[in-house]
N, C-alpha and C positions, 0 to 999 in steps of 0.2 A: 594199116593203119599207121603203124610204126615207122616203116620205111619213109613214106613221104613226109613225115614230120623232121626227121632227120636230115633230109634232104634241105629241107627249109631252114632249120636250126643252124646247120653248119656253115653255111654263108653268111648268116647274119651275125654269129660269133666272130667269123675272120673280118668281116667288115668293123666292127665294134674294136678288135686289137689293132687294127690298121689305123683306126682316129685315134686311140689311145697313143699308139707309137708315133703319130706324126705331132700329136699335141706336145708331146714330151721333147721331142726334138727341137719343137720351136721355142719351147720354155727355156730348154738348155742355151739354146741359141743366142736368146734376149734375155739371161739373167742379167739382174743389176741395171737394166735399162728400163725405169720405170716412167713414167707420164710426169709424175712430180718433179723428179729430177730433171727432166727436159725443159718443165716449165722454170725451173730456177735457172736452169743453165741459160735460157733465154731472157730471163729477167737480171741475170747478172751483168747485163751490159750497161756500162756507166754512162749516165746521161748527166748534163749540166745545164743549168739555170741561173737565172739572175735573180738575187735575192729582193731587188725593187721591183721586177716586173717577172715575176714567176711563170707567167704564160710564156716568155722564151724558153725554149728548149732545143739545146745541140747535143749531138754524139760526141764533141771533142771540147777541150778547153779553149777560152777565148774570152773575149770582152762583149758585152751586152752592146746591141746595135743603137739601143736608145740612149743610153745614159753614159755607156764606157766602161762601166764598172765590171770588174773581173767576175768571170761566172765561178759558181760554187757546184759542187756534187747535189745531183738531184736525191733526194730521198722519198720513196714512196712510204705510204702508211702501213702497208701489209708486211713490210720487213718485221717491224718490231713487234715483240712479243708483250711489250708493256713498258721497258724501259726506252727512251730514246737514244738514238744513236750518236756518234760522234759528228755525223753529215750535219743529223738533223738540229743537235745544238748549235753546230757553227751558222747554220742556217736560222735559228731563230736569233742566236746572237747580231747578225748581220742585218735582220731586219731594222734595226733601230740606226742605223749607219746612214749616212747621206755622201753620196759620190758625186764629185762637181768635177765636170770636164774644164779643161786650162780655160775654154771660153766662156764659160759658165762662172767660172771663178774670177776672171777680169771683169765680166759683167756685173757680178755681185760685190766687187770691189772687197774680196776676202782675202784679209793679210793675217799672218799669224807670227807668233812670237813665242821664244823657248822659255819657260817659267824656269825662273833661278832663284836661289836661295841669296839672300842678300839682306844687310841690315835696314829695318824700316823706322823713319822717325815718324810719330804723329804730331802735328801741329794743331794747337789748340787756340782758337781764336775767340778773343775776348774783349771788351769795351771796358773803359777804366775811366776815373776821374783824379786829376792831381789834387793832392791834399798838402796842406802843412805837416811837416814832422812835427807831432806834439810833443817829441822829446826835446826840442830845438823852439820852444816858445815859452814866453815869460811874460810877467806882467810889471810894470814900474809902479810901485805905490808910495804914499806918504806914509812914513814912519812917526810921523809926528804933527800935531795940528799947527797952520799957519797958513802963511801968505806966500803965494808964487810971485816972488819978486823977478826974476829972470827966465826966460824959457828961452834954452838953447836949439830946441827943436820946434820947430813951428807948423810942419807940414806932414800929412801922411806920405809914406813912400821913401822918407829920408832913412839915411842909413846911419846907425849910429853904433858907438863903440863902448865898450864896459870900462875902457879906460879914461871916458872922458864925460864930464856930467850932461845931463839932461836937463837939469832946471836948479835954481838955487830958491830955497825957501826960507823966509824969516820966520821965526817960532820964539816968542818969551820965554817958553818954559824950555828951549834948547838953551838961550843964552843963560838962562838962572843956572840951569845945570852946569855949564862951563864955567861960571863963577864958582860954583861950589867946588868943582875940581881945583881951579886955581887955588880956591883957598886951603883945599886940602893937602895940597903940594907944599904951600907956604907953610902949614902946620907940621908936616912931616919932616920938613926941613929944620924948623926950629926944634920939635920935641925929640929928635932922633939922638940927640947930645945928653938929653937927661939920664941921670943916674938910676932913675926908677925904670925898670924894665916894662913895667905896666903903662906907662906913659909914653915912653920912645917907642911902643908897639902899636900903640891907639892911632897915631898919625896914618902908617904904613895902612891900617884899615880903613880909615876915612877916605884915604885915595882910591884903595882897590874898590871901595863903594861906589864914588864918584864916577871912577871910570866905567864900570859897569853899567849905570844909568846913561851913559854918553852912547855907549856902544848900543843900547837898546834903541836908542832914539836913531840908529842908523850912522854913527859917526864910526868911520873907520880908524884903524890903529894908527895909520900916517897922518891922520887929519888931528888925532889926538897928542901925537908927538909935535905937531907942528902949532898945537894951543898951548902945549906945556913950554916951547922954545919961545913963543911969541909973548907969551905972559899977559895976555887979554884975550877975550870971548871973540868969536868971530859970529857978526851980525847974521850972517845967513849962511845954510848949511848947503853945500851941493849935494845932489841927488844924483847916482849913477845906476846903469841898467845892468842887471846880473849875465846879460850875454850881449855879444854883437850881432846885428842883424838890420833889420828894415821895419819902421815905424808902419804897424798895418791898422792902427786905430790911436787916435788921441782925443783925449776926453777933457783938457785942461787950457784955458787961456792964461795970459800973464796977467798977475794981479787978483788971481781967484784965489779965494781963501778954502783950503781944504781941510777934512777932518782925517784923522790918524786911520789908516787904512783904506783911503779914496784910489781907486786906479789913476794913474797919471795915463801910461802909454800901454800899448801892447805891441811888443814886439816879437818878430819871427825870424830864424836864421833859414834863408831859402837855398843855402848851399847845398843842401839834401832836401829831397821831399819826398812824401808817399804817394802812391799810385796804388788806387783801391779798385780790383779787376773784380767782373762779375763773370763768373762760370757757372754754367748750367749744370744742373745736378746730375744728368748723365754721363758729364766728362770731370766731375767731381774727384772720383777716384783715381784720375790720372795725375792729379797733383799733389804736390808736398813741399813741406819747408826747404829753404834753399835750391829748388829749381830756379834755373835761368831762366828770365824773360826779357822779351825784345819789346821795348814800347815805341812806337810810331806816332808823329803827329802829323795832321796836315799843315800846320805852321812850318814844319821843316821837312820837305818831303825827301827822300833819299839820305835821311840822315838819322838812324835809330840810335834810341838810348838804350842801356843795358842796366838790368837790376836783379834783384833776388828775393824770392818770395820769402819773407820774415815771418807772417802769421797768417794762418787761415780761421777765419771767424767761426764758431763753434754753433752759428743758427744758420737757419735759411730763410729767405725773403720769400713769404708766401705769394706775393702778387708777381712776380717776375720768376721763379723758381729758380734761383741762383743763390750761390754762396760766393760771398766776398772773400777776397785774398789780398794780402797787403803787401806791397812790392816797394821796398826801400832801396834808393838808388840816388845817385850823385846829381846835381844839378849844375853843370859848367856853364858860368855865363847867367845862371838864373832865368836859363830860355825856358822851362818849364813852369808856367805859370798855375797858380792855385785857382782849382775849377775850371781847369781846362781838360775837354775831351781827348782822349788819347786811344789808339788800338793796342793790346798787348796779344802778343805770339809766343806761347808756351811750347817749346820743343820735349816732346816727350819720347826717350827712345824705347821701343818694343823690343829692339834685339835682333836676331837672325830669324829668317822665317822666308818662307815660299811667298814669292810677289808676283803678281799678275796685275795688268792693267785692269782698270775699272770696267771698260767696255766689254770685256771678254766674260764677263758674269752676269747670265740673265737672270733676274728675279721675277718668277713666275707667281709669287705670293706665298706659296707653299714650300716651295724648294727653290734651290740654286743651282744653274745647270751651267757647265763649261764645254765647250765643244771642243775635243781635240783630234788631231790631224794623226790617227793610227797609221796610215800608210798616206801616199803621196796622192793628194785628190780625194781621200777617205775620212770624214769627220764621224766621230761617236761621241754621243752625248755622255758626260759625267755629272754627278750630283755630286757637290763640294759644300764644305763647310769653311764659312769667310769669318776672320776676326777684324781686328782694326783694320780702318781706312785713311790713307794718308794722301791727299791730295788727289791725283789721279791712279793712283796703286792700292792696292787691296790684300790683305795677307790672306792666303789659305791655308787653312789648318788640317784639312783633309780631302781627298779626291783628285788631287794633281801631285805628280811627282816632279824631281825637278828634272829639267831636259825634254819634258812633253811641251810638244807644240800646240799653243790653244787659238783659235780664232780671235784676234784682238778689234776686227772690223768686218763687219758681214754676218756676225754670229747670229742676229735676229733672222737674218734672211736664211740661212741653214736652218734655224729653227722653225720657220715657216716652211720651208721646203719637207722638212719631216713631217710636220703636222698635216701637211696634204696628202701626205702618202702615207698617212695613219700612223705616223709615231712608232712604226718598227714593231707592230705588236704590242706595244707598250700600253699602259694606261693613258690615254690621250687626255680624258677629264682631267686626272690629276696633272699632267704635264701644264695644261693650260688652265688650270683652276677653275674649269667650268662643268658642269653636268651633262650627261649624254643628252638629255631632252633641252638644253639651253643651245645645243649645236644642231637641233632637227634630227639627231639620230635616236630610234627608239631606244628603249631599253631592253636588254635581251631578256626571253621570256624564261620561266621554268626556273628561276633563281629564287630562293624562299626569303619573303619580305619585300619583294618587287611585284609590282603589279604591271598589267601591259599598260603602257602608254596610250593615249589616243593616237590615232592614225597623224604623221605628220603631213604637213600640205605638201602637196606634189611640187616637186623641184623644178624649176627652169630647165628646160633642156641645155644641155653643155653643149659650147660652141663645136663644131667642128674641127676635128684635130688632121693634123697631116697624115695621109696614108703611109701605114709602115709597110716594110718589104715581110709579107707573109711568109716567105720562105724559110725564114728562121724561126718561124712560130708552129708549134704543135699544140693543139687545145685539146 
């Protein structure tokens, strides 16, 4: 029994040893060559795709056969352990870009302009009304009761001078006062030689008292001197105006009796006028006293007038929501008439700033976007913060740097192209100011606070597109 068993056991052991020896030799020959490494080696081959058309996949760099955009490296989701690779970040960033071929650029009328830092002046346009300069207005009044015997100014609009009388008045009180003055002068001459000091000094006091009464009646020093020289009273008292100007109102007629203090004429000097301009409350912080103002009138097209802001009224008109500013200015030839409507242009220097055309800024309601040409034919959106606007230029506070080329025409078409292609992975509803439901797109499920929307209406079948070369596509 022992010998047959040994005959069977020995060959079996020899076979087992042979198998083990062969396995060891095979493992030694293939050490360090595992399947995972082979998988990585096969997956290490670089592929290229289009950021706008991800189904385009090529094994070498080039351009997209659809849009002509430069291909970028394709990144597989299995390569990342949790953090995005540089290629994925580049692909995510490029999704927001829009590429235009030269033909598309011409058809969309896309033009660019370099953003520059330059001085910007804001112009505030306002309306105004010409007014009298209140510091150059006066009233001619009667200083004594009497009768207007002569009227040298008979019409409104007549020019009067302060050196010429405008009327002559007869007054019994004035004649009596003149006679008292002449008697006081005669008494002073008779009493000045008296040896008694009190008597000789009383004559001078009577003259001074009578002179004071004449001056209170409006008699000038020169008229008193003429009265003393003539030795007889003047029946009519000339009335002078306090300033030279134009008669804007006449209230008396020749032969009319007037009382003390009655107004005879209103005089205004129109060599200088005021213009009261109305500035809206949102532009009020940009104006200040001493600012230069250009006044334009439809009566004199092409001939502006110049003035300066002299006063800003401290109250707001609740009906028009405007603040009035007073502009003082010369009126050569008296061309500007009171109550005339004019236009005012106030130039406010804003200093040096980055300036782009207004057409380059797209206002979505929630943000402002400028399309910048980062590469030839490649446009990227940038959120900008705008400042003041002057005519067709706008101030950029943040978002654009000097030297950046911005799209000044066709920007809305570029923005529309970006929206049609999904906005490059951005929040498209934020860009357009619309909710996903408003555009027929269901809200993503599984987010907290969002319920599943009703199924959208079936979309109309899209028109058939031109067939593409499927050799360049790897689905």
